C-alpha positions in Angstrom: -0.4 29.6 -0.6 -0.8 26.5 -2.5 0.2 24.6 0.5 -2.4 26.3 2.8 -4.9 25.8 0.5 -3.4 22.1 0.4 -2.9 21.8 4.4 -6.4 23.0 4.6 -8.0 20.6 2.0 -6.5 17.8 3.6 -8.2 18.1 6.7 -11.6 18.8 5.5 -10.7 15.6 4.3 -9.9 14.2 7.0 -12.9 15.7 9.3 -15.5 14.0 6.0 -13.6 11.0 6.5 -14.6 10.2 10.5 -17.9 11.3 9.6 -18.4 8.8 7.6 -20.2 5.5 8.9 -17.6 3.2 9.0 -18.7 -0.9 9.2 -18.3 -2.7 12.5 -16.0 -5.6 12.3 -17.1 -8.5 14.6 -15.1 -11.7 15.4 -16.3 -14.8 13.8 -17.3 -16.6 16.8 -17.6 -20.7 16.4 -19.5 -22.3 13.4 -22.4 -24.4 14.8 -21.2 -27.0 14.0 -18.0 -27.0 16.0 -20.4 -25.2 19.4 -19.1 -28.3 20.8 -15.5 -27.8 21.1 -15.9 -24.3 23.1 -15.2 -21.0 22.1 -13.6 -20.1 18.9 -10.1 -19.7 19.8 -8.0 -16.7 19.0 -4.5 -15.4 18.8 -4.2 -14.0 21.8 -6.1 -17.1 23.7 -3.0 -19.0 21.5 -0.3 -16.9 23.0 -1.2 -17.9 25.9 -1.7 -21.1 26.4 1.5 -21.0 24.1 3.4 -19.7 27.6 2.1 -22.1 29.6 3.1 -25.0 27.7 6.7 -24.0 27.3 7.0 -23.0 30.8 5.7 -26.1 31.6 8.2 -27.6 28.9 11.1 -26.2 30.6 10.4 -27.5 34.2 10.0 -30.9 32.8 13.7 -30.2 31.3 15.1 -29.1 34.5 14.0 -32.2 36.3 15.3 -34.5 33.9 18.4 -33.1 34.1 17.9 -33.2 37.8 17.6 -37.1 37.5 20.7 -37.7 35.5 23.3 -35.4 37.4 21.5 -36.7 40.8 24.2 -39.2 43.5 22.8 -42.4 43.4 24.5 -42.6 46.8 22.9 -39.3 48.1 20.6 -39.8 51.3 18.9 -38.2 53.4 17.1 -39.0 57.1 13.9 -37.5 56.1 13.4 -40.1 52.8 12.7 -42.5 55.7 9.5 -41.2 56.8 8.2 -39.7 53.7 5.8 -42.1 51.4 4.9 -41.9 47.9 1.0 -42.6 46.4 1.3 -43.1 42.7 4.3 -41.2 42.3 3.6 -38.5 44.0 5.2 -37.6 47.5 2.5 -37.1 50.5 3.5 -33.8 51.7 2.7 -31.9 54.8 -0.1 -29.9 52.3 -2.3 -33.0 52.0 -2.2 -33.7 55.6 -3.2 -29.9 56.4 -6.2 -30.3 54.1 -7.5 -33.7 55.4 -10.1 -32.4 57.7 -13.4 -30.7 56.4 -14.4 -27.5 58.2 -16.9 -29.1 60.4 -14.2 -30.9 61.8 -12.0 -27.9 62.3 -14.8 -26.1 64.0 -15.1 -28.7 66.0 -11.3 -29.2 67.3 -11.4 -25.5 67.6 -13.9 -25.8 70.0 -12.4 -28.5 71.5 -9.7 -26.7 72.2 -11.0 -23.3 73.4 -13.0 -26.2 76.3 -9.5 -27.2 76.8 -7.4 -23.9 77.6 -10.6 -22.5 79.4 -10.9 -25.4 82.0 -6.5 -25.3 82.2 -7.0 -21.7 83.4 -9.9 -22.4 85.6 -7.3 -24.7 87.2 -5.1 -22.8 87.9 -7.0 -20.4 89.2 -8.6 -21.9 92.1 -4.6 -23.3 92.7 -3.8 -19.4 93.1 -6.4 -18.8 94.9 -6.0 -22.2 97.7 -2.0 -20.6 97.5 -2.6 -16.9 98.3 -5.4 -18.1 101.5 -2.0 -20.6 103.1 1.0 -18.1 102.2 -0.4 -14.8 103.1 2.6 -13.0 101.5 4.5 -13.3 104.6 7.9 -11.5 104.2 7.2 -10.0 101.1 8.1 -6.1 100.6 5.2 -4.7 102.7 2.6 -2.6 99.5 1.3 -0.3 102.4 3.4 1.6 105.0 2.6 2.5 108.8 1.5 5.9 109.2 1.5 6.8 113.4 -0.3 10.5 113.8 1.2 12.9 116.6 -0.6 15.9 118.2 2.4 17.8 118.0 5.6 18.7 116.6 7.4 17.7 119.3 5.7 14.4 120.3 6.7 13.5 116.2 10.4 14.1 116.8 11.0 12.8 120.0 8.9 9.3 118.5 10.2 6.1 119.7 9.2 3.7 117.4 9.9 0.4 119.5 8.4 2.2 122.6 5.2 2.7 120.8 5.0 -0.7 119.8 6.6 -2.5 122.4 9.2 -4.7 121.2 13.1 -4.6 120.2 14.4 -2.2 117.5 15.8 -5.4 115.9 12.0 -6.7 115.2 10.8 -3.5 114.1 11.6 -4.1 110.3 9.4 -7.1 110.4 5.8 -7.1 109.2 4.8 -10.6 110.7 5.7 -12.3 114.2 6.8 -9.2 116.2 6.5 -10.3 119.2 6.3 -7.6 122.5 9.0 -7.7 125.2 6.7 -8.6 127.6 6.5 -12.0 125.3 10.6 -12.5 124.9 11.0 -12.2 128.6 9.2 -15.3 129.3 11.7 -18.4 129.0 8.5 -20.2 128.4 7.0 -18.2 125.1 10.1 -19.8 122.7 9.7 -23.6 122.8 12.4 -25.3 120.8 12.7 -28.9 119.8 15.3 -30.7 121.2 18.6 -32.0 119.7 17.3 -29.4 116.5 19.8 -26.2 115.8 17.5 -23.5 115.3 19.6 -21.8 112.2 19.0 -25.2 110.2 15.3 -25.6 111.2 14.4 -21.0 110.1 17.0 -21.8 107.4 15.2 -24.5 105.7 11.9 -22.9 106.3 12.9 -20.0 104.7 13.7 -22.1 101.7 10.0 -23.8 101.9 9.0 -20.4 101.7 10.5 -18.6 98.8 9.5 -22.1 97.4 6.0 -21.5 97.2 6.5 -17.8 96.4 8.3 -19.1 93.1 5.6 -21.8 92.5 2.9 -18.8 92.9 4.5 -16.7 90.5 5.2 -19.2 87.6 1.5 -20.3 87.9 0.4 -16.3 87.8 2.3 -16.0 84.8 0.9 -19.3 83.3 -2.6 -18.2 84.1 -2.6 -15.2 82.4 -0.8 -16.7 79.8 -3.8 -19.8 79.2 -6.7 -17.1 79.4 -4.8 -15.2 76.4 -4.4 -18.2 74.6 -7.8 -19.0 75.5 -9.8 -15.1 73.9 -7.2 -15.4 71.1 -8.7 -19.0 70.5 -12.7 -18.2 71.1 -11.6 -15.0 68.3 -10.7 -17.4 65.9 -13.5 -19.9 66.2 -15.5 -16.6 66.2 -14.1 -15.2 63.0 -14.4 -18.8 61.0 -17.8 -18.8 61.9 -21.0 -17.9 59.8 -22.1 -14.6 59.0 -20.2 -11.4 57.2 -17.4 -9.5 58.4 -14.7 -7.0 58.4 -11.3 -6.0 59.6 -11.5 -2.6 61.4 -8.8 -0.7 61.0 -6.4 1.5 63.4 -7.9 4.9 61.9 -11.9 3.1 62.7 -10.7 1.7 66.0 -9.1 5.7 66.9 -12.1 7.9 65.7 -14.3 5.8 67.6 -15.0 2.9 69.4 -15.7 -0.3 67.4 -18.6 -2.7 68.4 -16.9 -6.2 67.6 -14.7 -9.1 69.1 -10.6 -7.9 68.9 -7.8 -9.5 71.2 -6.0 -6.9 73.6 -2.1 -6.7 72.7 -0.4 -7.9 75.1 2.7 -10.6 75.3 3.6 -8.4 71.9 0.7 -9.5 69.8 -0.6 -7.2 67.5 -4.4 -6.5 68.7 -7.4 -8.0 65.8 -10.8 -6.0 65.6 -13.8 -7.4 63.5 -17.6 -5.7 63.2 -20.4 -7.8 61.8 -23.1 -6.7 59.7 -26.1 -6.1 61.6 -28.7 -9.4 60.3 -32.6 -9.3 61.0 -33.6 -12.5 63.2 -36.8 -14.1 62.2 
């Protein structure tokens, strides 16, 4: 019984102690005579400063040890191109930041114009080659369908007789002469002193080389167009205006208005949305 009374008395005293207003202990501020030195340093500030000081001290100690133990005959070819200024190495970080934001924006716009110009030149060369080659000898993209009146006529259909050409030339989609033209001895004129097989082989090699060049120019035009779009997007993103990157969930949920690049050649698609601004 006495223990219960003591426990109840202690609980009453603790509740009364919490009800009494305590004095608020404020941190001592910098004296008025020392305000020129800034805020008064507390213990937690000293701990941070001490940790930073000892960290730099360990780094200096490690560098001194490396300098003492280094090989005086050590040499790398990269040493010939490296320079120091006031005891500090001039590295790639200093060279990358030597341009201002305006100069970087100007160079970016010049890159976009140059790549766009090269893409336009390639498109004109591709158009000229396509007008010249006509894809002669390439696999046909369509089929020649002949319609007959009855099924019996379809079974008895003779392609050589219908097209008036020998059966050996039915597979050709170009320069397929008729039977009457082949029977004329003056229809084919061969230059004297040269072999027909050699001329045909030379013409075939020249044709394959032209198609190979056309294929390479098509691939180059596609890459240039993709690069121009990517550079143009980077220029727009680096420009003025508040913007944010649109996540994949937002793109899948609704069609977002902004600029982006399609996923081509393994590149990830990026889309941005600008905040609407009232023009005055």
